[in-house]
ROVO-807546 format. One record per residue: x, y, z of N, C-alpha, C in turn. Coordinates in steps of 0.02 Angstrom, whole numbers, padded with zeros to 5 digits, always signed. Layout:
! residues N
XYZXYZXYZ
...
//
This chain:
! residues 332
+01404-06914-02317+01359-06893-02375+01345-06827-02380
+01358-06800-02433+01356-06735-02438+01289-06700-02457
+01258-06662-02421+01189-06619-02444+01180-06600-02493
+01134-06574-02527+01122-06528-02577+01155-06460-02576
+01188-06445-02621+01210-06368-02616+01164-06326-02660
+01162-06259-02615+01123-06210-02655+01173-06147-02674
+01166-06127-02733+01209-06071-02755+01175-06008-02738
+01206-05961-02706+01186-05908-02691+01211-05848-02744
+01232-05863-02795+01259-05820-02842+01202-05785-02883
+01192-05715-02907+01154-05694-02945+01153-05728-03011
+01088-05737-03029+01082-05783-03096+01097-05734-03145
+01135-05761-03208+01150-05721-03257+01099-05695-03303
+01089-05636-03328+01043-05606-03369+01056-05638-03429
+01008-05683-03471+01012-05702-03521+00979-05660-03584
+00924-05643-03574+00888-05600-03625+00920-05532-03642
+00924-05514-03699+00952-05449-03707+00912-05387-03691
+00839-05406-03696+00806-05335-03670+00809-05330-03597
+00818-05380-03556+00826-05379-03483+00892-05333-03463
+00938-05344-03511+00994-05299-03498+00983-05236-03531
+00946-05226-03577+00936-05151-03602+00892-05122-03548
+00846-05153-03529+00801-05113-03471+00842-05097-03396
+00880-05146-03398+00923-05124-03332+00976-05066-03346
+00996-05079-03409+01056-05024-03427+01017-04953-03426
+00959-04947-03462+00922-04882-03463+00887-04869-03394
+00885-04915-03349+00869-04883-03280+00921-04862-03242
+00990-04887-03249+01052-04850-03222+01064-04786-03258
+01058-04783-03330+01073-04723-03354+01029-04658-03351
+00967-04686-03329+00917-04639-03310+00933-04596-03243
+00988-04620-03202+01003-04579-03134+01036-04516-03151
+01081-04523-03215+01120-04458-03240+01077-04419-03291
+01036-04467-03324+01000-04436-03383+00928-04446-03371
+00894-04412-03335+00826-04435-03316+00769-04444-03368
+00796-04409-03434+00742-04416-03493+00745-04488-03510
+00804-04529-03483+00790-04607-03498+00741-04638-03457
+00714-04606-03394+00670-04642-03345+00619-04665-03376
+00577-04628-03414+00508-04651-03454+00520-04705-03495
+00572-04707-03526+00581-04764-03577+00599-04825-03541
+00632-04821-03483+00656-04898-03443+00588-04907-03409
+00543-04860-03392+00491-04890-03352+00445-04931-03398
+00423-04897-03467+00384-04916-03514+00404-04990-03522
+00480-04989-03558+00507-05043-03568+00495-05106-03525
+00517-05084-03454+00511-05139-03401+00434-05156-03397
+00394-05127-03394+00317-05147-03384+00309-05188-03450
+00322-05181-03516+00310-05225-03566+00345-05285-03560
+00393-05303-03547+00431-05355-03532+00401-05393-03480
+00382-05367-03417+00355-05402-03369+00288-05443-03382
+00243-05397-03437+00176-05417-03450+00187-05477-03498
+00244-05483-03544+00250-05533-03595+00279-05596-03567
+00334-05579-03525+00372-05647-03493+00366-05652-03435
+00391-05726-03409+00375-05747-03342+00437-05803-03326
+00495-05774-03334+00558-05810-03318+00601-05790-03251
+00662-05806-03258+00708-05797-03204+00730-05726-03210
+00721-05686-03252+00748-05618-03264+00696-05569-03240
+00645-05579-03208+00597-05533-03174+00627-05489-03117
+00666-05511-03076+00704-05466-03028+00745-05410-03062
+00784-05433-03109+00816-05383-03147+00771-05329-03182
+00721-05360-03217+00672-05318-03243+00628-05267-03197
+00617-05295-03135+00590-05257-03096+00636-05198-03064
+00707-05217-03052+00755-05162-03038+00760-05105-03092
+00756-05127-03147+00779-05082-03201+00714-05034-03202
+00648-05071-03196+00591-05031-03210+00578-04983-03149
+00601-05005-03088+00580-04961-03029+00635-04897-03029
+00695-04911-03050+00741-04854-03060+00714-04808-03110
+00687-04833-03169+00658-04784-03218+00587-04751-03206
+00557-04788-03156+00501-04752-03129+00510-04692-03070
+00555-04711-03024+00577-04662-02985+00606-04596-03023
+00648-04610-03073+00680-04558-03108+00628-04509-03146
+00574-04561-03180+00519-04516-03205+00474-04473-03159
+00467-04505-03102+00420-04461-03059+00469-04390-03043
+00527-04395-03029+00572-04352-03022+00582-04294-03066
+00591-04330-03135+00581-04287-03193+00519-04240-03200
+00465-04281-03184+00394-04239-03203+00388-04183-03138
+00415-04204-03086+00413-04146-03028+00452-04092-03041
+00513-04109-03062+00565-04050-03086+00531-04007-03140
+00494-04038-03188+00470-03997-03256+00426-03958-03220
+00374-03981-03174+00325-03941-03150+00347-03877-03108
+00401-03892-03059+00431-03842-03032+00458-03797-03076
+00493-03806-03130+00532-03764-03175+00474-03714-03210
+00417-03749-03219+00362-03721-03254+00334-03662-03210
+00331-03681-03143+00295-03639-03084+00351-03583-03077
+00412-03596-03078+00470-03540-03067+00468-03498-03135
+00457-03519-03186+00450-03478-03246+00396-03426-03243
+00344-03467-03223+00279-03416-03221+00288-03362-03156
+00318-03386-03116+00327-03329-03055+00384-03281-03078
+00435-03312-03109+00491-03265-03122+00474-03218-03188
+00426-03236-03233+00406-03197-03294+00367-03138-03253
+00333-03144-03208+00294-03096-03182+00337-03040-03145
+00397-03057-03129+00448-03013-03096+00500-02988-03138
+00499-03004-03208+00541-02975-03251+00517-02923-03287
+00555-02874-03318+00539-02826-03366+00546-02833-03428
+00524-02794-03477+00536-02804-03548+00601-02791-03569
+00630-02823-03628+00690-02810-03651+00712-02744-03669
+00669-02705-03686+00674-02628-03695+00684-02584-03617
+00655-02605-03578+00659-02576-03509+00736-02593-03481
+00754-02662-03502+00826-02675-03475+00874-02634-03513
+00865-02631-03567+00907-02594-03611+00911-02515-03585
+00856-02494-03567+00856-02424-03541+00891-02422-03471
+00889-02462-03426+00920-02465-03367+00992-02487-03369
+01020-02532-03416+01082-02538-03434+01119-02470-03454
+01086-02431-03511+01107-02377-03523+01130-02323-03482
+01072-02325-03423+01068-02277-03365+01128-02284-03321
+01139-02362-03308+01187-02387-03265+01259-02354-03287
+01268-02352-03349+01334-02319-03390+01337-02247-03364
+01282-02208-03359+01288-02142-03335+01310-02151-03256
+01271-02192-03216+01294-02197-03141+01367-02214-03131
+01393-02264-03175+01466-02278-03171+01515-02217-03184
+01487-02185-03233+01526-02123-03251+01537-02071-03194
+01467-02058-03163+01479-02017-03099+01504-02038-03043
+01512-02115-03035+01545-02141-02978+01617-02138-02993
+01639-02143-03061+01707-02138-03068+01736-02066-03062
+01697-02020-03083+01723-01940-03078+01712-01925-03003
+01668-01954-02963+01657-01945-02885+01721-01974-02860
+01737-02039-02879+01791-02076-02847+01866-02035-02864
+01869-02013-02913+01940-01983-02930+01942-01916-02890
+01898-01867-02889+01895-01815-02845+01894-01826-02776
+01862-01883-02757+01863-01902-02678+01925-01924-02658
+01966-01956-02699+02032-01981-02679+02080-01927-02684
+02083-01886-02724+02127-01829-02722+02115-01784-02665
+02043-01765-02641+02040-01724-02585+02052-01771-02525
+02029-01834-02528+02056-01868-02467+02130-01867-02456
+02168-01879-02489+02240-01872-02481+02266-01812-02460
+02246-01749-02502+02274-01695-02485+02253-01670-02412
+02186-01673-02403+02154-01655-02332+02182-01701-02280
+02182-01762-02292+02204-01810-02236+02270-01801-02215
+02321-01784-02265+02385-01776-02250+02387-01698-02209
+02355-01642-02245+02346-01584-02208+02325-01590-02139
+02278-01626-02117+02256-01635-02049+02316-01654-02004
+02369-01670-02030+02439-01697-01986+02496-01646-01997
+02480-01587-02024+02525-01538-02038+02553-01508-01970
+02610-01483-01978+02646-01451-01909+02617-01382-01911
+02588-01340-01966+02571-01288-01968+02494-01286-01953
+02477-01245-01898+02418-01247-01873+02353-01231-01915
+02375-01170-01958+02315-01145-02001+02296-01202-02062
+02348-01228-02078+02336-01294-02120+02300-01344-02101
+02310-01365-02023+02273-01410-01993+02194-01379-01992
+02189-01328-01971+02128-01293-01952+02081-01277-02018
+02115-01267-02084+02074-01270-02144+02058-01336-02158
+02100-01387-02157+02086-01458-02159+02027-01481-02130
+02024-01471-02072+01972-01478-02015+01904-01444-02029
+01911-01382-02057+01845-01346-02069+01822-01393-02140
+01873-01404-02182+01837-01436-02242+01808-01508-02219
+01842-01550-02189+01809-01609-02157+01742-01598-02128
+01733-01557-02084+01671-01538-02045+01613-01526-02088
+01640-01478-02149+01589-01454-02193+01564-01517-02222
+01605-01553-02274+01591-01604-02308+01549-01658-02271
+01577-01680-02201+01545-01725-02175+01474-01705-02139
+01461-01638-02113+01405-01615-02085+01352-01602-02130
+01368-01577-02192+01312-01561-02243+01277-01622-02282
+01216-01635-02277+01177-01674-02321+01212-01673-02382
+01208-01734-02413+01234-01745-02480+01172-01714-02527
+01118-01725-02516+01076-01699-02569+01075-01620-02556
+01083-01590-02502+01092-01520-02496+01150-01489-02531
+01205-01526-02532+01265-01511-02561+01255-01515-02648
+01214-01579-02661+01203-01581-02736+01158-01529-02759
+01107-01494-02719+01067-01441-02745+01111-01383-02756
+01160-01372-02698+01201-01320-02695+01243-01310-02767
+01281-01375-02777+01319-01364-02838+01288-01365-02900
+01232-01396-02908+01194-01412-02973+01143-01357-02990
+01114-01328-02938+01059-01282-02959+01068-01217-02920
+01094-01207-02854+01097-01150-02828+01164-01099-02848
+01213-01134-02855+01276-01092-02879+01271-01066-02951
+01241-01104-02994+01227-01085-03069+01183-01022-03069
+01136-01021-03025+01082-00981-03030+01117-00914-02987
+01145-00928-02934+01178-00854-02889+01236-00819-02931
+01271-00862-02972+01321-00836-03012+01309-00827-03078
+01253-00831-03095+01227-00826-03163+01269-00858-03224
+01280-00919-03203+01334-00963-03254+01281-01018-03272
+01296-01040-03333+01257-01099-03368+01282-01156-03330
+01230-01208-03335+01247-01276-03307+01275-01325-03367
+01343-01314-03363+01382-01343-03420+01366-01411-03427
+01360-01449-03380+01367-01522-03367+01334-01533-03295
+01267-01559-03293+01244-01574-03238+01281-01647-03196
+01310-01689-03245+01355-01748-03224+01412-01729-03187
+01442-01667-03223+01507-01645-03180+01488-01618-03120
+01444-01574-03113+01420-01539-03050+01410-01595-02996
+01361-01633-03025+01338-01691-02976+01394-01733-02952
+01447-01745-02994+01507-01789-02970+01542-01752-02922
+01557-01673-02933+01589-01640-02889+01565-01638-02818
+01495-01626-02818+01457-01621-02754+01480-01699-02705
+01463-01751-02739+01485-01817-02719+01556-01822-02689
+01608-01799-02743+01668-01803-02729+01680-01763-02662
+01654-01711-02655+01672-01670-02598+01652-01710-02538
+01584-01747-02544+01573-01777-02490+01609-01838-02478
+01639-01867-02524+01685-01927-02513+01749-01905-02473
+01769-01842-02508+01841-01821-02488+01836-01805-02405
+01779-01782-02373+01772-01779-02310+01785-01832-02273
+01754-01886-02284+01747-01955-02257+01817-01979-02268
+01838-01978-02330+01899-02012-02347+01962-01971-02321
+01954-01917-02305+02016-01879-02272+02032-01915-02194
+01977-01923-02163+01990-01961-02092+02012-02028-02100
+01994-02056-02150+02022-02127-02164+02095-02127-02173
+02113-02086-02224+02197-02071-02239+02223-02046-02176
+02205-02001-02127+02232-01979-02069+02242-02040-02018
+02183-02083-02020+02200-02135-01966+02249-02185-01991
+02252-02196-02055+02289-02250-02091+02373-02227-02076
+02371-02159-02088+02446-02134-02083+02472-02144-02006
+02420-02121-01953+02444-02132-01883+02458-02201-01862
+02421-02250-01897+02425-02324-01882+02499-02345-01904
+02545-02300-01947+02609-02326-01962+02655-02316-01903
+02697-02370-01887+02737-02367-01835+02784-02300-01836
+02785-02268-01784+02837-02206-01784+02913-02234-01811
+02931-02288-01779+02986-02313-01809+03010-02304-01881
+02956-02319-01926+02969-02312-02000+02984-02242-02011
+02949-02203-01977+02966-02123-01998+03031-02112-01969
+03051-02131-01923+03111-02117-01899+03177-02141-01936
+03156-02202-01962+03207-02238-02013+03226-02198-02069
+03160-02168-02099+03159-02131-02162+03197-02066-02151
+03195-02037-02085+03225-01978-02072+03302-01999-02072
+03326-02056-02045+03401-02061-02049+03427-02075-02118
+03368-02092-02160+03398-02086-02242+03396-02016-02274
+03388-01960-02230+03383-01903-02263+03328-01894-02311
+03272-01935-02304+03225-01920-02349+03177-01862-02338
+03161-01825-02390+03118-01766-02379+03044-01783-02359
+03005-01745-02327+02936-01756-02308+02892-01796-02364
+02896-01765-02425+02857-01797-02482+02894-01865-02499
+02951-01872-02489+02983-01944-02497+02963-01994-02448
+02967-01967-02380+02947-02002-02330+02875-02032-02332
+02817-01987-02364+02754-02000-02375+02750-02056-02430
+02792-02039-02477+02771-02071-02545+02800-02148-02541
+02866-02154-02504+02899-02214-02515+02892-02260-02444
+02877-02219-02386+02884-02264-02324+02802-02271-02301
+02777-02216-02291+02716-02207-02246+02661-02239-02290
+02640-02212-02350+02585-02219-02382+02579-02308-02416
+02634-02313-02434+02632-02393-02446+02608-02441-02390
+02634-02428-02335+02615-02461-02281+02543-02447-02244
+02521-02389-02264+02457-02374-02244+02396-02397-02282
+02418-02414-02350+02380-02438-02381+02332-02495-02358
+02369-02539-02321+02333-02601-02299+02285-02583-02256
+02269-02517-02226+02226-02495-02176+02172-02447-02226
+02203-02426-02270+02161-02371-02316+02110-02409-02346
+02117-02463-02379+02075-02503-02441+02017-02530-02409
+02019-02559-02362+01951-02593-02334+01890-02521-02318
+01909-02491-02276+01861-02438-02269+01839-02393-02337
+01904-02379-02382+01884-02346-02436+01840-02378-02483
+01842-02441-02481+01798-02482-02516+01726-02475-02496
+01716-02479-02434+01645-02471-02406+01628-02405-02426
+01662-02345-02413+01653-02286-02432+01633-02273-02510
+01676-02311-02562+01657-02305-02628+01583-02323-02635
+01567-02391-02609+01488-02422-02617+01450-02372-02592
+01467-02336-02534+01408-02286-02513+01408-02232-02564
+01442-02212-02600+01453-02158-02638+01412-02178-02697
+01408-02253-02719+01377-02278-02778+01308-02272-02765
+01292-02284-02711+01216-02291-02676+01193-02216-02682
+01245-02171-02661+01226-02107-02660+01220-02064-02727
+01241-02095-02787+01229-02073-02849+01146-02078-02870
+01109-02110-02823+01036-02119-02830+01006-02041-02835
+01040-02004-02797+01020-01936-02787+01019-01889-02835
+01063-01903-02892+01075-01859-02950+01008-01853-02987
+00966-01904-02987+00910-01900-03019+00866-01844-03002
+00870-01823-02938+00832-01758-02916+00856-01687-02949
+00900-01693-02983+00926-01627-03010+00927-01633-03097
+00885-01699-03119+00878-01707-03190+00924-01750-03228
+00982-01778-03183+01037-01819-03225+01001-01895-03242
+00999-01922-03292+00958-01989-03311+01008-02041-03285
+01016-02053-03229+01040-02114-03201+01001-02173-03185
+01010-02213-03158+00970-02276-03144+00899-02256-03119
+00896-02212-03076+00838-02201-03031+00801-02158-03071
+00822-02110-03114+00793-02072-03159+00757-02118-03213
+00787-02164-03236+00770-02205-03289+00715-02243-03259
+00721-02276-03201+00677-02315-03174+00595-02265-03160
+00602-02203-03151+00549-02170-03145+00519-02157-03214
+00562-02146-03260+00537-02140-03330+00491-02204-03353
+00528-02272-03335+00490-02331-03346+00420-02335-03306
+00424-02311-03240+00360-02318-03210+00311-02270-03234
+00323-02213-03261+00285-02175-03292+00243-02211-03353
+00297-02243-03391+00269-02275-03451+00216-02325-03437
+00241-02367-03383+00187-02426-03356+00131-02401-03329
+00124-02347-03305+00064-02310-03286+00018-02296-03341
+00058-02267-03394+00017-02250-03455-00011-02312-03495
+00026-02368-03489+00011-02440-03528-00030-02471-03474
-00032-02451-03412-00071-02491-03366-00038-02560-03354
+00029-02555-03353+00056-02632-03356+00117-02628-03314
+00137-02679-03274+00188-02682-03228+00166-02658-03154
+00218-02665-03119+00205-02644-03050+00270-02611-03026
+00259-02560-02985+00314-02518-02957+00357-02569-02909
+00333-02614-02876+00363-02667-02837+00420-02705-02874
+00402-02728-02932+00444-02763-02980+00498-02714-03014
+00480-02658-03017+00525-02616-03055+00582-02603-03001
+00563-02586-02943+00615-02567-02891+00657-02627-02859
+00629-02691-02876+00660-02758-02860+00715-02760-02914
+00706-02752-02978+00754-02754-03026+00801-02704-03028
+00787-02633-02998+00842-02582-02989+00875-02594-02926
+00861-02623-02879+00893-02649-02825+00943-02706-02845
+00926-02749-02881+00977-02800-02908+01028-02779-02950
+01018-02729-02996+01058-02684-03030+01102-02651-02992
+01086-02627-02934+01131-02584-02891+01178-02638-02861
+01150-02690-02828+01182-02745-02795+01236-02765-02847
+01227-02784-02907+01279-02803-02957+01339-02756-02957
+01310-02696-02964+01366-02645-02973+01412-02636-02903
+01377-02647-02841+01415-02641-02791+01466-02700-02784
+01442-02761-02805+01476-02825-02808+01541-02815-02843
+01523-02778-02902+01585-02764-02953+01636-02718-02909
+01620-02662-02876+01667-02608-02849+01704-02661-02780
+01662-02703-02757+01688-02750-02695+01748-02788-02711
+01728-02830-02779+01785-02863-02806+01844-02829-02834
+01844-02770-02856+01891-02726-02869+01937-02711-02819
+01905-02693-02759+01936-02669-02696+01981-02735-02666
+01941-02785-02664+01980-02858-02642+02038-02877-02683
+02034-02870-02758+02095-02884-02787+02150-02829-02770
+02130-02764-02769+02179-02714-02753+02214-02735-02679
+02173-02757-02632+02197-02762-02569+02240-02821-02575
+02229-02867-02616+02276-02939-02619+02338-02922-02648
+02334-02872-02707+02390-02848-02721+02442-02807-02674
+02415-02757-02628+02436-02729-02590+02482-02780-02536
+02431-02831-02509+02454-02877-02466+02532-02914-02493
+02529-02938-02560+02583-02962-02586+02641-02920-02594
+02629-02847-02612+02695-02807-02612+02714-02794-02546
+02664-02792-02487+02683-02783-02428+02729-02838-02395
+02724-02892-02423+02769-02963-02399+02842-02938-02404
+02852-02901-02463+02932-02892-02475+02960-02942-02511
+03028-02935-02521+03071-02980-02549+03149-02975-02523
+03188-02998-02557+03257-02990-02535+03283-02913-02520
+03332-02910-02476+03355-02840-02466+03389-02818-02524
+03381-02754-02541+03414-02724-02608+03485-02702-02584
+03534-02710-02628+03607-02693-02626+03606-02626-02652
+03658-02585-02630+03676-02516-02640+03660-02494-02707
+03678-02535-02763+03675-02523-02829+03599-02517-02851
+03558-02552-02810+03481-02567-02831+03439-02511-02798
+03471-02476-02754+03432-02413-02722+03422-02363-02780
+03358-02328-02768+03353-02259-02812+03410-02216-02811
+03426-02185-02856+03477-02135-02850+03483-02081-02803
+03422-02057-02803+03420-02008-02751+03438-02033-02668
+03410-02096-02659+03427-02118-02591+03502-02126-02588
+03540-02152-02647+03616-02172-02639+03655-02112-02619
+03622-02054-02661+03671-01992-02661+03659-01954-02590
+03599-01960-02568+03579-01929-02501+03587-01959-02432
+03611-02022-02435+03619-02065-02386+03694-02077-02369
+03721-02053-02311+03790-02052-02289+03810-02130-02283
+03873-02152-02321+03884-02217-02311+03864-02278-02367
+03817-02240-02395+03795-02278-02444+03811-02266-02517
+03852-02310-02550+03882-02290-02618+03872-02344-02675
+03860-02326-02727+03860-02389-02777+03863-02350-02847
//
């Protein structure tokens, strides 16, 4: 004799509103705005009905209630963050002033970088010259550029020299860029020298066997391999020069720091804003510029690494003409 059988299957949802409440409850997980709707409809249906759909209604209402609470907490947190952030933000006009000033800072950095790279290459190679007087002159420049303070060098270039030589200050931006470029050249020269020394001597000997001139050896053999060593510290040095551009405000150049000082004077006059908030925004602006420089150097490093991997060997016909003609046994 068979006993009574009990079905464990979940009862089907018959009422369309039950399905709607449950659907809204599940949809409120990705869309929290639907949570209050599911919560309200679930409460209304539970108050009106007393049937087999209560379990499904409670499930939909509970999910809606939880998402509603999370939504309210999120809105409160957003409101609190907005109140806090609003007190740490500047006005639109002040941000516009800082952005315009950042263009001056970028201009000074570009000029300084261009001069610094040229000086670094020339002096760095001169430090390895076979002529003693060339090495001595290069060493004197390196010690001068590294030993003198950047701010002193800046005042010498932008203030002292125009006064002593009785010449007009044609462009403070140019004079400040020269001072920072000299400073960068002193440090960059040692980076170049160390990178050249890191290239295996066998590479130089191989280039000598190809009858390459010293300039050709440097251009085609040594420097391409040294670039892998040059770029990381040169990127760090460029960021240091970027931070050093803040000193140009002391000689009257309207860069980021000078504009920040002007904004602070206006704040004191209007009795609005704090210096802490202003300097924090300036810090963020310098950080953004530094990250842009960092990304550019990372891309440059990646490109050098790809080129350094090399490719298939070149046939005599693919070699440059000056190498084909100057290398015995190579014809094409």
